[in-house]
N, C-alpha and C positions, 0 to 999 in steps of 0.2 A: 452543596447548594440545592435548595429546594427547587421543585419544578416551577412554582409560581415566580420565585425570584429570578431564576434563569430565564424564563420567558420574558420577564420585564426588562432585564438587561439586554436581551437580544432584540426585542422590538424597539427599545430606546436607541440602539445603535444601528438600526437597519439602514438609515439614510446614509450615514458615513461609510458603513461597511460595503455598500453597493455602489457608491459614487466616487470614493476618494481615489481617483487615478486608476480605476479598474473598469474601463468602458466595455471591454470584451472579456469573455471567459474562454480564451484560447488555450484552451487547454489549461567490509568490516574486518573489520580485521579478521582475527582467527575465529574458527567455529566455536559457538557457545556450547556449554554443557547443558543438555536438556534432560532433566530428571524425569524418569518414567515414560520416555517416548521411544526407546529402542526395544528391539525384540529379543535381546539376549536373555538367557535363563536367569541371570542374576539381577535383572532390572524389570520387574513386572510393571505393567501400566497401572497408573493410579490416577484418580480424578484430580485436576488441578484445584488448588485452593481458590475460592471465589473472591478473596480479598485483593488479589494481585491485579493491578490496573496498568496497562501500557500507555505510553505516549504515542499518539498517531498524528502525523503531520501531512497535510496536503501540499505537494511540491509541484511547482511550475515545471513544464517540460517542453515548451516551445524553444526553438534554437536560441532566441534572445535571452533565455533564462539559464543557459548552460555556460560554463560548467556549474553544476549544483554543489552545495556544501553539505557534508554530513551524510550523504547517501550511502557511503561505504560502511557506516556503523550500524545501519538498520538490520534488524533480524529478518525482516520481511518487507518486500516491496511489491505493491500491487500496481499494475499498469492498466488504466481504464480509458475508454474513449469518451471524449467530450464534444462540444459543439464544433461543427465544421469538419468532423472526422479527425481532429487533432487528439493528442493524448495528454494525460495528467497522471501523476504518481501519488500513491499513498504509502508513506513509509511508517513502519511500526517498530517502536523501540522498546525493548524489555530488558535485555541483558546489559546494555550500555546506553548512555545518553551522549550524543556529541556535544561539543562546546557550542557549536553553531549549526543550524540547519536551515536550508532554504534554497531558492526563494519560495516563500510561503504564498499559496494562492487559495482560491475559494472552494467551497464544498459543493457537493451535488446530492440530489435526493437519494440515489442508490447507495451513497456512502453510508447512510443510516442503516440500511439493511445489512450491509457487510459488517458494520461495526457491532451489531447485536451479538456477535459471537464472543466478544470480549466483555469482561466485567467492568462497568463504570469507566470506560477509557477516557482519557483526556484528548480532545480533538483540537489541534491547533490549525487554524485556517484564517484567511484574511477577510472573509465575509461570505455572503451568499445572496442569491436572488431574493428580493424583498419578501415575496410570498412564501418562500421556503423557510425563512427564519423562525416563524412560530413552530413549524414542524421539528426543526432542530431543537427548539426550546423544550419540546415535550419528549424528546428522545432520551433514553437512559445513558447519558454520557455527560462529561464535564466539558465546557467550552473554554478555550484559551484564545479569545479574540484580541487583536491589538488594542482595542478600546478598553478591554477589561484588564489586560496585563501589559500596561504601557512600558514598564521597565524591562520586560522580557523581549521586546521587539526593537529593531532599528532598521533604518533605510541605508543600504549601501550606496556608495558614490561611484561605483565602477560601471553601472548600467542604469538605463532609465526606468522609471516607474511604468508599469506595476511589477517589473521583474527584479526588484531589488529589496524586497521585504524579508528580513531574516529574524529567526527566533533563537534566543539563548535559553535552552531548556533548563539550565541550572538556576534560572531566575523564576521558574515556575514552582509552585508548591508540589513538586513531584520528584521522584527518584527512580532509578532503574529498579523495577520490581523483581527482576529475575525471570527465568524461562517459564515459570509457572503461569505467568500472565499471558503466554501464547496459547490461548485456548482455541486453537484453530482446528483441532482434530487431526493435524498432521502427525505422521509417525516417522521416526528416524531410525535407521539401522542399515543392515546389509541389503544390497540390491537384489531384486528377485532374479530368478534364472531367466535366460533369454535376453531379449532386447535386440535392437538393431543398431550396429555401429553408426554413429553420426558425428560429423565434424562441425556442422553449422546448421542453424535453423533460423528462418526469418518469419516474423509475424507481421502482417500488414493491416493497418487501419486505413480508412480512405485517404487521410492526409498525414500519415505517420507510419513508421515501421521500426521494429525492434529486431536486432540480429544478435544471436548468441553463438560465439565461436569457441569450440573446446580447446583448452590449453592443457596438454598432457603434463607439462612441467609444473603448472600451478594447480592442477586438478580442479580447475574452475572453468566456468563458461564466461568468457569475456563479453561484456555488454557493449553493443553499439546502438545508437539511436539516430534514425534518419540517415544512415550511411556513415556516421562519424563515431569513432571510438568514444565511449563514455568515460570521462575522467572527472575526478572531483576538482574543486577549486585549488586544492593542494597538489594536483597532478597525479593522484593515485587512480589507477585503472579500476573501474567498477567491475566486479566479478561475482558470479553466483555459483554456489555449490550445486543447487538444484534449480531448474527452470520448469515451471508448469504452464503449459498452454492449455487453458481451460475454455472449452467451447460452451458458450452460454447464449441465452436469448437476450438480444439487445433491442429494446423497443423505445418508442418516444415516451418521454416523461410528461408531466403536467406543466413543465417550466421551460422558459426560453431566455436567451440573452437579449440585450437591448436592440439587436438587429433583427430579432424575430427568429433566430436559429433555434430549433427545438433541441433541448438537452436530451441526449440518449440516457436511457435507464438500463443499467446492467443488472440482470436478474441472477443473483447468486444463491437463491434458495431453489431447490429442485434437484435435477440429476442430468447427467449428460456424459460426454466423453472428454478425454484429455490426452495430451502427450506429455510425458514426464521425461525430462532430460537430466541425466546424471551419469557420471563416470564415462563420458564419451559415448553414451548410448541413448537411444530413444525407446521408451516403453509406452505401449498402449495402455490406457487406464480408463476407469469409470469413476465419476465423482457423484457423490450423493450428499445433499444437505437438506434433510427433511423439514427442519424448522429454522427460523432466523436466529433463535437463541442457541443453536448448536453449531459446532464446527463442521468442516467438510471432510468426508471420509473418501479417500482414494484407494481403489483396489485394482488389481490386475484383472485381466479378462476372465480368469477362473475364480475370482472372488477373494484372492489372498490380499492382505494389506500391501499397499504400494509404499514402500519405505523411501524416504528422502535421505540424501546425504547431509551430514552435519555441516552447518554453515548457513550463509545467507540464501534465502529462497526468494525467487521472483515468480510471481503469478501474473500472467498476461491474459486478460479476458478477451477472447476472440469470438467473433460472431459464429454461431453454430450453423 
């Protein structure tokens, strides 16, 4: 879709996208095989083909939106702060697409910076602040709004609006592109030496918190949100192989909700520190993302690549 046509569609749907039941903005299975991302001598790193395009879905994360659907299938889950100190999730799908995912909610300005690392991603979201829509229209991505893809969305009956909008990815003109679409800069392989044994880690936002508890039996970090174990609508416990607590600058954006609450802007270009949780240990790390069009490189304190464990990765953006 050309930029001009995309902008026309977005501007034309702005009124419904921002007013239809969304008065406030509150907020996998087995490990995939990732080609060219491990450090073994038989698998040298190679640049990912730029034709692969992932599906990215903005997912509601207030208590009334839980349990979510399709979260366990995501290759990557970002947790970000939104208005009022609440949280929202961005799920990235490349190796598999769920049958249903949601509840789907609205986009934020800082999502556009984060999404620049992917090639032509499809962003599924319920709408955005009216003044932000033209900026989304100029961004290098494809939109999948409910007004544009009516057959792909439906409203559930088990909870009230706006926490009941769901997406059927199979009805979009998209397919699982494979691991080559995960152009995040992440590396997968053996853990570095050292690390500090750790059983649990909690990351707090002003009005939300994420807790990750290590399960030696499952070799996963079991996810809890706001003190409650995170499970899918099908009853499956959400678990991550690697958790990244990435310390970033969080500042005020140019936008706000209808109550006047300023939307936080999470800066993901730059550098800083991080904690990487894998294999029941915590590792100190440094992150660098020099430009928006590149991925994020994580290294150990001595500059060696910080490898992640194979499987679902959670990145929680915490205030530096």
